[in-house]
Residue frames as a rotation matrix with the C-alpha (Angstrom) as fourth column:
MET 1
0.892 0.013 0.453 -16.22
-0.294 -0.744 0.600 -22.55
0.344 -0.668 -0.660 -2.88
SER 2
0.108 -0.978 -0.179 -12.61
-0.094 0.169 -0.981 -22.35
0.990 0.123 -0.073 -1.89
ASP 3
0.730 0.143 -0.668 -11.35
0.585 0.374 0.719 -23.51
0.353 -0.916 0.190 1.48
GLN 4
-0.404 -0.904 0.138 -8.58
0.779 -0.420 -0.467 -20.91
0.480 -0.081 0.874 1.36
PRO 5
0.075 0.304 -0.950 -9.07
0.824 -0.556 -0.112 -18.18
-0.562 -0.774 -0.292 4.00
SER 6
0.763 0.273 0.587 -9.61
0.582 -0.686 -0.438 -14.58
0.283 0.675 -0.681 2.73
THR 7
0.673 -0.569 0.472 -6.83
-0.611 -0.788 -0.078 -13.33
0.416 -0.236 -0.878 5.02
LEU 8
0.137 -0.733 -0.666 -3.50
0.495 0.633 -0.595 -14.43
0.858 -0.248 0.450 6.39
SER 9
0.982 0.185 0.039 -3.28
0.048 -0.440 0.897 -13.76
0.183 -0.879 -0.441 10.00
TYR 10
0.154 -0.987 0.039 0.18
0.459 0.037 -0.888 -12.26
0.875 0.154 0.459 10.81
LYS 11
0.982 0.086 0.167 1.76
-0.107 -0.474 0.874 -11.55
0.154 -0.876 -0.457 14.09
ARG 12
0.140 -0.958 -0.250 5.39
0.813 0.256 -0.524 -10.67
0.566 -0.130 0.814 15.10
ALA 13
-0.851 -0.509 -0.131 6.56
0.457 -0.594 -0.662 -8.76
0.259 -0.623 0.738 18.12
ARG 14
-0.591 0.654 -0.473 3.93
0.194 -0.454 -0.869 -6.03
-0.783 -0.605 0.142 18.92
PHE 15
-0.594 0.285 -0.753 2.61
-0.775 -0.453 0.440 -5.96
-0.216 0.845 0.490 15.28
LYS 16
-0.572 0.454 0.683 -0.47
0.493 0.856 -0.156 -8.07
-0.655 0.247 -0.714 14.07
THR 17
-0.407 0.519 -0.752 -2.64
-0.785 -0.619 -0.002 -7.72
-0.467 0.590 0.659 11.08
HIS 18
0.067 0.406 0.912 -4.64
0.227 0.883 -0.410 -9.66
-0.972 0.234 -0.033 8.71
LEU 19
-0.683 -0.440 -0.582 -3.32
-0.431 -0.400 0.809 -9.59
-0.589 0.804 0.084 5.10
PRO 20
0.548 0.830 -0.106 -5.86
-0.555 0.266 -0.788 -10.10
-0.626 0.491 0.606 2.27
VAL 21
-0.109 -0.614 0.781 -4.63
0.185 0.760 0.623 -13.24
-0.977 0.213 0.031 0.48
LYS 22
0.316 0.220 0.923 -5.88
0.867 0.328 -0.375 -12.45
-0.385 0.919 -0.087 -3.05
ARG 23
0.970 -0.124 -0.208 -3.77
-0.175 -0.952 -0.252 -9.34
-0.167 0.281 -0.945 -3.38
MET 24
0.312 -0.945 0.100 -0.26
0.661 0.140 -0.737 -8.67
0.682 0.296 0.668 -4.74
TYR 25
0.855 -0.166 -0.491 2.19
0.343 -0.529 0.776 -6.85
-0.388 -0.832 -0.396 -2.54
ALA 26
0.548 -0.791 0.271 5.29
-0.034 -0.345 -0.938 -4.62
0.836 0.505 -0.216 -3.28
PRO 27
-0.007 -0.687 -0.727 8.38
0.876 0.347 -0.336 -4.72
0.482 -0.639 0.599 -1.06
SER 28
-0.873 -0.257 0.414 7.81
0.097 -0.924 -0.370 -1.02
0.478 -0.283 0.832 -0.35
HIS 29
-0.805 0.526 -0.273 4.75
0.411 0.164 -0.897 -2.04
-0.427 -0.834 -0.349 1.75
PHE 30
-0.485 0.749 -0.451 1.96
-0.848 -0.528 0.033 -1.36
-0.213 0.399 0.892 -0.88
TRP 31
-0.394 0.412 0.822 -0.81
0.271 0.906 -0.324 -3.67
-0.878 0.095 -0.468 -1.71
MET 32
-0.676 0.193 -0.711 -2.36
-0.716 -0.396 0.575 -4.01
-0.171 0.898 0.406 -5.19
GLU 33
-0.404 0.664 0.629 -5.66
0.272 0.744 -0.610 -5.50
-0.873 -0.075 -0.481 -6.23
GLU 34
-0.986 0.116 0.117 -7.17
0.106 -0.102 0.989 -5.83
0.127 0.988 0.088 -9.72
VAL 35
-0.624 0.776 -0.096 -10.59
-0.170 -0.255 -0.952 -4.30
-0.763 -0.577 0.291 -9.42
GLU 36
0.722 0.691 -0.030 -11.60
-0.228 0.196 -0.954 -4.80
-0.653 0.696 0.299 -12.98
PRO 37
0.602 -0.544 0.584 -9.67
0.757 0.622 -0.201 -6.09
-0.254 0.563 0.787 -15.92
GLY 38
0.040 -0.690 0.723 -6.55
0.760 -0.449 -0.470 -4.02
0.649 0.568 0.506 -16.37
LEU 39
0.349 0.179 0.920 -7.61
-0.325 -0.898 0.298 -1.56
0.879 -0.403 -0.256 -13.49
TRP 40
-0.071 -0.460 -0.885 -5.45
0.730 0.580 -0.361 -1.91
0.679 -0.672 0.295 -10.35
ARG 41
0.780 0.327 0.533 -6.09
-0.214 -0.661 0.719 -0.26
0.588 -0.675 -0.446 -6.97
ALA 42
-0.127 -0.885 -0.449 -3.12
0.524 0.325 -0.788 0.36
0.842 -0.335 0.422 -4.64
GLY 43
0.709 0.282 0.647 -2.75
-0.320 -0.689 0.650 1.39
0.629 -0.668 -0.398 -1.04
PHE 44
-0.314 -0.846 0.430 -0.58
-0.805 -0.003 -0.594 1.24
0.504 -0.533 -0.680 1.96
THR 45
-0.054 0.187 -0.981 -0.35
0.408 0.901 0.149 -1.98
0.911 -0.392 -0.125 3.98
LYS 46
0.916 0.395 -0.064 -1.25
0.190 -0.287 0.939 -1.64
0.353 -0.873 -0.338 7.69
PHE 47
0.270 -0.893 -0.360 2.58
0.903 0.104 0.417 -1.85
-0.335 -0.438 0.834 8.46
ALA 48
-0.506 -0.473 0.722 3.28
0.717 -0.696 0.047 1.09
0.480 0.541 0.691 6.09
SER 49
0.282 0.651 0.705 0.31
0.122 -0.753 0.646 3.23
0.952 -0.096 -0.292 7.55
ARG 50
0.867 -0.032 -0.498 1.54
0.498 0.100 0.861 2.37
0.022 -0.994 0.103 11.07
MET 51
-0.055 -0.998 -0.021 5.13
0.982 -0.058 0.180 3.41
-0.181 -0.011 0.983 10.29
LEU 52
-0.403 -0.075 0.912 3.94
0.505 -0.849 0.154 6.81
0.763 0.523 0.380 8.93
GLY 53
-0.863 0.042 -0.503 2.13
0.457 -0.361 -0.813 7.76
-0.216 -0.931 0.293 11.98
ASP 54
0.076 0.915 -0.397 -0.59
0.553 -0.370 -0.746 10.19
-0.829 -0.163 -0.534 12.19
LEU 55
-0.438 -0.238 0.867 -1.41
0.898 -0.087 0.431 11.68
-0.027 0.967 0.252 8.74
VAL 56
-0.381 0.258 -0.888 -2.03
0.204 -0.913 -0.353 15.33
-0.902 -0.316 0.296 7.89
GLU 57
0.457 0.418 -0.785 -2.18
-0.576 -0.533 -0.619 15.83
-0.678 0.735 -0.003 4.07
HIS 58
-0.308 -0.494 0.813 -1.42
0.484 0.655 0.580 14.11
-0.819 0.572 0.038 0.65
ASP 59
0.528 0.418 -0.739 -1.56
-0.513 -0.537 -0.670 15.10
-0.677 0.733 -0.069 -2.93
PHE 60
0.392 -0.341 0.854 -0.53
0.652 0.758 0.004 13.52
-0.650 0.555 0.519 -6.34
GLU 61
-0.212 -0.592 -0.778 1.93
-0.254 -0.735 0.629 15.10
-0.944 0.330 0.005 -8.76
VAL 62
-0.953 -0.140 0.268 0.60
0.183 0.438 0.880 13.14
-0.241 0.888 -0.392 -11.70
LYS 63
-0.466 0.838 -0.284 -2.57
-0.836 -0.522 -0.169 13.92
-0.290 0.159 0.944 -13.64
GLU 64
0.272 0.610 0.744 -5.31
-0.181 0.792 -0.583 11.48
-0.945 0.024 0.325 -14.56
GLU 65
0.955 0.171 0.242 -4.41
0.135 0.478 -0.868 9.34
-0.264 0.862 0.433 -17.58
GLU 66
0.491 -0.852 -0.183 -0.75
-0.867 -0.459 -0.193 10.39
0.081 0.254 -0.964 -17.37
ALA 67
0.606 -0.354 -0.713 1.76
0.131 0.928 -0.349 7.38
0.785 0.118 0.608 -17.99
ILE 68
0.543 -0.404 0.736 3.60
-0.839 -0.215 0.500 6.28
-0.044 -0.889 -0.456 -14.93
GLU 69
0.051 -0.596 -0.801 6.48
-0.232 0.773 -0.590 3.85
0.971 0.216 -0.099 -14.43
LEU 70
0.716 0.078 -0.694 7.23
0.502 0.633 0.589 1.53
0.485 -0.770 0.414 -11.50
GLY 71
0.007 -0.715 -0.699 9.07
0.996 -0.059 0.071 3.34
-0.091 -0.696 0.712 -8.78
GLN 72
-0.505 -0.176 0.845 8.29
0.461 -0.883 0.092 6.78
0.730 0.436 0.527 -10.10
ILE 73
-0.791 0.223 -0.570 7.31
0.493 -0.321 -0.809 9.44
-0.364 -0.920 0.144 -7.58
ILE 74
-0.421 0.795 0.435 3.62
0.697 -0.023 0.716 10.18
0.580 0.606 -0.545 -8.01
GLY 75
0.519 0.701 0.489 2.88
0.067 -0.604 0.794 12.27
0.852 -0.380 -0.360 -5.06
TRP 76
-0.701 -0.676 0.225 3.62
-0.144 -0.175 -0.974 12.89
0.698 -0.716 0.026 -1.41
ILE 77
0.483 0.790 -0.378 2.11
0.375 0.204 0.904 12.23
0.791 -0.579 -0.197 2.04
GLU 78
-0.421 -0.630 0.653 2.70
-0.311 -0.576 -0.756 14.22
0.852 -0.521 0.046 5.16
GLY 79
0.447 0.528 -0.722 2.42
0.576 0.447 0.684 12.98
0.684 -0.722 -0.104 8.70
PHE 80
0.975 -0.064 0.214 3.51
-0.205 -0.634 0.745 14.40
0.089 -0.770 -0.631 12.02
LYS 81
0.524 -0.825 0.212 6.73
0.387 0.452 0.804 12.41
-0.759 -0.339 0.556 11.89
ALA 82
-0.535 -0.810 -0.241 7.67
-0.032 -0.266 0.963 13.35
-0.844 0.523 0.116 8.26
THR 83
0.518 0.543 -0.661 6.81
-0.678 -0.212 -0.704 14.03
-0.522 0.813 0.258 4.68
SER 84
-0.367 -0.589 0.720 7.36
0.047 0.761 0.647 11.07
-0.929 0.272 -0.252 2.34
ASP 85
-0.608 0.088 -0.789 7.25
-0.790 -0.173 0.589 10.65
-0.084 0.981 0.174 -1.37
LEU 86
0.256 0.644 0.721 4.79
-0.328 0.759 -0.563 8.23
-0.910 -0.092 0.405 -2.81
TYR 87
-0.663 -0.704 -0.255 6.31
-0.598 0.292 0.747 5.82
-0.452 0.647 -0.614 -5.20
SER 88
0.346 0.833 -0.431 4.16
-0.938 0.319 -0.137 3.95
0.023 0.452 0.892 -7.73
SER 89
-0.362 -0.342 0.867 3.97
-0.437 0.884 0.166 0.24
-0.823 -0.319 -0.470 -7.20
LEU 90
0.351 0.541 0.765 2.34
0.513 0.572 -0.640 -0.16
-0.783 0.617 -0.077 -10.70
GLU 91
-0.794 -0.574 -0.202 3.12
0.089 -0.437 0.895 0.77
-0.602 0.693 0.397 -14.26
GLY 92
-0.302 0.703 0.644 0.68
0.953 0.237 0.188 2.15
-0.020 0.671 -0.742 -16.81
LYS 93
-0.438 0.272 0.857 -1.69
0.177 -0.909 0.378 5.16
0.881 0.317 0.350 -16.78
PHE 94
-0.956 0.179 -0.233 -2.61
0.194 -0.213 -0.958 6.85
-0.221 -0.961 0.169 -13.52
HIS 95
-0.288 0.943 0.166 -6.45
0.710 0.094 0.698 6.73
0.643 0.318 -0.696 -13.34
ARG 96
0.346 0.507 0.789 -7.21
-0.172 -0.792 0.585 8.57
0.922 -0.339 -0.187 -10.17
GLY 97
-0.910 -0.413 0.046 -6.53
-0.112 0.138 -0.984 9.07
0.400 -0.900 -0.172 -6.42
ASN 98
-0.473 0.698 -0.538 -9.11
0.831 0.556 -0.010 8.03
0.292 -0.452 -0.843 -3.82
PRO 99
-0.250 0.370 0.895 -11.60
0.077 -0.914 0.399 11.00
0.965 0.169 0.200 -3.58
ASP 100
0.722 0.633 -0.279 -12.63
0.277 0.105 0.955 9.91
0.634 -0.767 -0.099 -0.14
LEU 101
0.081 -0.782 -0.618 -9.26
0.991 0.131 -0.037 10.69
0.110 -0.609 0.785 1.27
ARG 102
-0.522 -0.172 0.835 -9.69
0.185 -0.979 -0.085 14.48
0.833 0.110 0.543 0.65
GLU 103
0.261 0.713 0.651 -12.45
-0.510 -0.470 0.720 14.42
0.819 -0.520 0.241 3.33
ASN 104
0.845 0.063 0.531 -11.00
-0.500 0.447 0.742 11.64
-0.190 -0.892 0.409 5.67
LEU 105
0.128 -0.883 -0.452 -7.24
-0.749 0.212 -0.627 10.85
0.650 0.420 -0.634 5.42
ASP 106
-0.291 -0.297 0.909 -7.57
-0.892 0.428 -0.146 8.58
-0.346 -0.854 -0.389 8.44
LEU 107
0.773 0.633 0.032 -9.10
-0.567 0.713 -0.413 6.03
-0.285 0.301 0.910 6.24
LEU 108
0.312 -0.765 -0.563 -5.50
-0.541 0.344 -0.767 5.00
0.781 0.544 -0.307 5.32
ARG 109
-0.826 -0.459 0.327 -5.04
-0.528 0.425 -0.736 3.79
0.199 -0.780 -0.593 8.97
SER 110
-0.340 0.731 0.591 -8.63
-0.658 0.264 -0.705 2.81
-0.672 -0.629 0.391 9.94
SER 111
0.615 0.634 0.468 -9.45
-0.099 0.652 -0.752 0.86
-0.782 0.416 0.464 6.71
PRO 112
-0.156 -0.953 -0.261 -6.21
-0.520 -0.145 0.842 0.25
-0.840 0.267 -0.472 4.98
TYR 113
-0.886 -0.199 0.419 -7.34
0.105 0.794 0.599 -2.67
-0.451 0.575 -0.683 2.82
GLN 114
-0.162 0.899 0.408 -10.90
0.940 0.267 -0.215 -1.40
-0.302 0.349 -0.887 1.95
LYS 115
0.814 0.572 0.098 -11.90
0.578 -0.784 -0.225 2.31
-0.052 0.240 -0.969 2.03
GLY 116
0.641 -0.602 -0.477 -8.39
-0.166 -0.715 0.679 3.65
-0.750 -0.356 -0.558 2.55
TRP 117
0.240 -0.596 0.766 -6.87
0.916 0.400 0.023 2.83
-0.320 0.697 0.642 -0.92
LEU 118
-0.226 -0.568 -0.791 -4.61
0.271 -0.817 0.509 5.42
-0.936 -0.099 0.338 -2.35
TYR 119
-0.217 0.002 -0.976 -4.84
-0.764 -0.622 0.169 5.33
-0.607 0.783 0.137 -6.23
GLU 120
0.470 0.355 0.808 -5.75
0.218 0.841 -0.496 3.44
-0.855 0.409 0.318 -9.26
VAL 121
-0.391 -0.650 -0.652 -3.83
-0.687 -0.265 0.676 2.69
-0.612 0.712 -0.343 -12.45
TYR 122
0.888 0.448 -0.102 -4.72
-0.370 0.564 -0.739 1.14
-0.274 0.694 0.666 -15.71
GLY 123
0.157 -0.935 -0.319 -1.71
-0.885 0.010 -0.466 -1.17
0.439 0.355 -0.826 -16.14
GLN 124
0.651 -0.052 -0.757 0.09
0.142 0.988 0.055 -3.75
0.745 -0.143 0.651 -14.11
PRO 125
0.896 -0.441 0.052 2.14
-0.145 -0.181 0.973 -4.44
-0.420 -0.879 -0.226 -10.98
GLY 126
0.276 -0.899 -0.340 5.96
-0.944 -0.188 -0.270 -4.49
0.179 0.396 -0.901 -11.45
GLU 127
0.213 -0.299 -0.930 8.06
-0.306 0.883 -0.355 -7.51
0.928 0.360 0.097 -11.62
ASP 128
-0.823 -0.567 0.033 8.80
-0.161 0.176 -0.971 -7.30
0.545 -0.805 -0.236 -7.85
ALA 129
-0.007 0.893 0.450 5.17
-0.954 -0.142 0.266 -7.84
0.301 -0.427 0.853 -6.93
MET 130
-0.864 -0.372 -0.340 4.63
-0.227 0.890 -0.397 -10.82
0.450 -0.265 -0.853 -4.71
ASP 131
0.065 0.939 -0.337 1.85
0.120 0.328 0.937 -12.86
0.991 -0.101 -0.092 -3.06
VAL 132
0.709 0.377 0.596 0.85
-0.440 -0.423 0.792 -12.70
0.550 -0.824 -0.134 0.57
HIS 133
0.913 -0.377 -0.153 3.31
0.394 0.725 0.565 -15.26
-0.102 -0.576 0.811 1.64
GLY 134
0.052 -0.921 0.386 6.24
0.843 -0.166 -0.511 -13.41
0.535 0.352 0.768 0.09
TYR 135
0.130 0.087 0.988 5.11
-0.142 -0.984 0.105 -10.26
0.981 -0.154 -0.116 1.70
ALA 136
0.986 0.168 -0.009 4.92
-0.039 0.277 0.960 -11.94
0.164 -0.946 0.280 5.11
GLN 137
0.394 -0.904 -0.168 8.65
0.919 0.392 0.044 -12.64
0.026 -0.171 0.985 4.69
VAL 138
-0.227 -0.483 0.846 9.37
0.451 -0.822 -0.348 -9.04
0.863 0.302 0.405 3.82
LEU 139
0.652 0.488 0.581 7.46
-0.334 -0.503 0.797 -8.07
0.681 -0.713 -0.165 7.08
ASP 140
0.838 -0.375 -0.396 9.51
0.543 0.636 0.548 -10.48
0.046 -0.674 0.737 9.05
LEU 141
-0.061 -0.964 0.259 12.74
0.955 -0.132 -0.265 -8.73
0.289 0.232 0.929 7.77
ALA 142
-0.111 0.083 0.990 11.30
0.107 -0.990 0.095 -5.19
0.988 0.117 0.101 8.28
ILE 143
0.840 0.483 0.247 10.03
-0.231 -0.093 0.969 -5.85
0.491 -0.871 0.033 11.82
ASP 144
0.664 -0.628 -0.406 13.41
0.748 0.567 0.345 -7.49
0.013 -0.533 0.846 12.78
LYS 145
-0.275 -0.722 0.635 15.21
0.689 -0.608 -0.393 -4.30
0.670 0.330 0.665 11.59
VAL 146
0.210 0.417 0.884 12.96
-0.374 -0.802 0.466 -2.04
0.903 -0.429 -0.012 13.67
LEU 147
0.988 0.101 -0.118 13.47
0.079 0.324 0.943 -4.28
0.134 -0.941 0.312 16.73
GLU 148
0.270 -0.960 -0.068 17.19
0.935 0.278 -0.218 -4.17
0.229 -0.005 0.974 16.16
GLN 149
-0.262 -0.256 0.930 17.14
0.286 -0.942 -0.178 -0.45
0.922 0.219 0.320 15.91
GLU 150
0.646 0.606 0.465 15.18
-0.287 -0.371 0.883 -0.21
0.707 -0.704 -0.065 19.19
LYS 151
0.719 -0.346 -0.602 17.89
0.643 0.659 0.389 -2.13
0.262 -0.667 0.697 21.08
């Protein structure tokens, strides 16, 4: 049994979260977890879901088993604040979107690291994927930028 905690407690300014340690993270605020050999699940981090605000609708533009590349637009998500493109943080073959989001899009905010995952890909994360400590540094920079804009 490992002494390593399952989450990293993160707090800066008015934002706090618990980041799962055994996941990879993209600088674009997605998390990635290998759920079985070669099958990766991806979702928004709590920071990303908070920045999007209240969510209204989403859809994917790629079909199941379609090849996708890192950074490719694979869909969109609409919130009250804006509509945003969904960029792939993985490369390989798109497996599926989370079917539970069709009934409850709020899972992206209420359970971002468990039930609120976005999509699955047979493949691998991109070269820019980082561990939880690298992502904490990305969060520091992003939050500092938000605070600077608020001044």
